C-alpha positions in Angstrom: 17.4 1.0 -16.0 20.3 0.2 -13.7 20.3 1.4 -10.1 23.8 1.4 -8.6 24.2 0.8 -4.8 24.3 4.1 -3.0 23.0 6.1 -6.0 19.8 8.2 -5.8 17.2 8.2 -8.5 13.9 10.1 -8.9 11.4 7.6 -10.1 8.5 10.1 -10.4 9.2 11.0 -14.1 9.0 7.2 -15.0 5.7 7.0 -13.1 4.2 10.0 -14.9 5.2 8.5 -18.3 3.6 5.1 -17.3 0.3 6.8 -16.7 -0.1 6.8 -20.5 2.2 3.9 -21.6 0.7 1.4 -19.2 -3.0 2.2 -19.5 -4.0 -1.5 -19.9 -2.0 -2.5 -16.9 -3.5 0.4 -14.8 -7.0 -0.5 -15.8 -6.5 -4.2 -15.0 -5.0 -3.4 -11.7 -7.9 -1.2 -10.8 -10.4 -3.9 -11.8 -8.6 -6.5 -9.7 -8.4 -4.3 -6.6 -12.1 -3.2 -6.9 -13.2 -6.8 -7.4 -11.4 -7.8 -4.1 -12.9 -4.8 -2.4 -16.4 -5.7 -3.6 -16.0 -9.1 -1.9 -15.2 -7.4 1.4 -18.2 -5.0 1.1 -20.6 -7.8 0.3 -19.4 -10.0 3.2 -19.0 -7.3 5.8 -20.4 -3.8 4.9 -19.1 -0.8 6.8 -16.1 -0.3 9.0 -15.7 -3.0 11.6 -13.0 -5.3 13.0 -14.3 -8.1 10.7 -14.3 -5.9 7.6 -10.7 -4.8 8.3 -9.5 -8.4 8.7 -11.4 -9.5 5.6 -9.7 -6.7 3.7 -6.3 -8.0 4.7 -7.2 -11.5 3.3 -9.0 -10.3 0.2 -7.2 -7.1 -0.9 -3.7 -7.4 0.4 -2.7 -10.3 -1.9 -4.0 -8.4 -4.9 -2.4 -5.2 -3.8 0.9 -7.0 -3.5 0.8 -8.1 -7.1 -0.1 -4.6 -8.2 2.7 -3.1 -6.2 5.2 -5.7 -7.5 4.3 -4.9 -11.1 4.5 -1.1 -10.5 7.9 -1.6 -8.9 9.0 -3.3 -12.1 7.6 -0.3 -14.1 9.4 2.4 -12.1 12.6 0.5 -11.5 13.1 -1.6 -14.7 10.7 0.1 -17.2 8.8 -3.1 -17.8 5.2 -3.9 -16.9 2.2 -5.3 -18.7 -0.9 -7.3 -17.8 0.9 -10.7 -18.1 3.4 -9.7 -15.5 0.6 -8.5 -13.2 -1.1 -11.9 -13.5 2.2 -13.7 -12.8 2.8 -11.6 -9.8 -0.7 -12.4 -8.5 0.3 -16.0 -8.1 3.9 -15.2 -7.0 3.3 -12.6 -4.3 -0.1 -13.3 -2.8 1.3 -14.8 0.4 3.8 -12.0 0.8 1.0 -9.5 0.4 -1.0 -11.3 3.1 2.0 -11.3 5.4 2.3 -7.5 5.1 -1.4 -6.7 5.1 -2.3 -8.7 8.2 0.0 -6.8 10.5 -1.7 -3.3 10.3 -5.1 -5.1 9.9 -4.9 -6.9 13.2 -3.8 -3.7 15.0 -6.5 -1.6 13.4 -9.1 -4.2 14.2 -8.0 -4.1 17.8 -8.3 -0.3 17.8 -11.9 -0.6 16.4 -12.7 -3.2 19.0 -11.4 -1.0 21.7 -13.4 1.9 20.3 -16.7 -0.2 20.3 -16.0 -1.3 23.9 -15.0 2.2 25.1 -17.0 2.9 28.3 -14.9 5.3 30.3 -11.4 6.6 31.2 -10.1 3.0 31.9 -10.5 2.2 28.2 -8.8 5.4 27.0 -5.2 4.1 27.2 -5.7 0.9 25.1 -7.8 2.8 22.6 -5.1 5.5 22.3 -2.2 3.0 22.0 -3.9 0.7 19.5 -5.2 3.7 17.5 -1.7 5.3 17.2 -0.1 2.0 16.4 -2.7 1.3 13.7 -2.1 4.7 12.1 1.6 4.3 12.1 1.5 0.8 10.7 -1.0 1.9 8.0 1.4 4.7 7.0 4.4 2.2 7.1 2.5 -0.3 4.9 2.7 2.2 2.0 6.4 1.4 2.1 6.3 -2.1 3.4 4.7 -3.8 0.4 7.5 -2.8 -1.9 10.2 -3.5 0.7 8.8 -7.0 1.3 8.1 -8.0 -2.2 10.9 -6.4 -4.2 13.7 -6.0 -1.6 12.8 -9.2 0.3 12.9 -7.6 3.8 10.9 -9.6 6.4 9.8 -9.4 10.0 11.1 -6.7 12.3 13.6 -5.5 9.7 10.8 -4.8 7.3 8.7 -2.9 9.7 11.5 -1.0 11.3 12.8 0.1 7.9 9.3 1.1 6.8 8.7 3.1 10.0 12.1 4.7 9.6 11.1 5.8 6.1 7.8 7.2 7.4 9.8 9.3 9.9 12.2 10.5 7.3 9.8 10.9 4.4 6.2 11.1 5.7 4.9 13.0 2.6 5.0 9.8 0.5 2.5 7.7 2.6 0.5 10.8 3.5 0.2 11.5 -0.2 -0.8 7.9 -1.0 -3.5 8.0 1.6 -4.7 11.4 0.4 -5.0 10.0 -3.2 -7.0 7.1 -1.8 -9.3 9.4 0.1 -9.9 11.7 -2.8 -10.6 8.7 -5.1 -13.1 7.3 -2.6 -14.7 10.7 -2.2 -15.1 11.3 -5.9 -16.1 7.7 -6.6 -19.0 7.9 -4.1 -20.1 11.4 -4.9 -19.4 11.8 -8.7 -19.1 8.5 -10.5 -18.1 5.0 -9.3 -16.0 4.5 -12.5 -13.3 6.6 -10.8 -12.9 3.8 -8.3 -11.8 1.6 -11.1 -9.2 4.1 -12.3 -7.7 4.9 -9.0 -5.8 1.8 -7.7 -3.3 1.6 -10.5 -2.0 5.2 -10.3 -2.0 5.1 -6.5 0.2 2.0 -6.5 2.4 3.5 -9.3 3.1 6.6 -7.2 3.5 4.6 -4.0 6.2 2.6 -5.8 7.9 5.7 -7.2 7.8 7.4 -3.8 9.1 4.3 -2.0 12.1 3.7 -4.2 13.0 7.4 -4.4 12.9 7.7 -0.6 14.6 4.3 0.0 17.4 5.2 -2.5 17.9 8.5 -0.9 18.2 6.9 2.5 20.7 4.3 1.3 22.7 7.0 -0.4 22.9 8.9 2.9 24.1 5.8 4.8 26.8 5.2 2.2 28.2 8.8 2.3 
């Protein structure tokens, strides 16, 4: 699959096909993400600044490998478990670099919430809370942009935030899938939690590159 500069391409059909053709990859991705999540839950149960920071260090590197592999699936029609394991070694630090940014801001928001004792604390709570939400949405784009496109620093986050503003349905849809998976996994069967991470990453990659390609095409017109 060749993507020409300035051309648009809808990656969703490829993602839908991969739900069947890449079942071993999706299952392995789910197992790796759930194993990393279990470490966080064991070390720091519940939602707290510590658990959020632990999640950045434990889950973000694994998520980066999963996203990198799903990027290869939707952009180049190649995937597989061996590629996932290779990406786990190759992109762990890049994943940590992306994950720690929203994690620090969200941890600060939670700290401000725990310390809230009156109107004086409302402003830092509101600022950190809004910044945390925006960065969480932007991170749905940022992993692919950092790992596959090689964007870094301010350019990475400005680009990701710009895409959130132009195509908010992609990160909102990704977070909605995560929420539904958590809801069903805790109320119906925990096995759904193992199945969810792979498809979530797959559709996040498809949405990212469709939106990013559309944006680049608009700039080249």
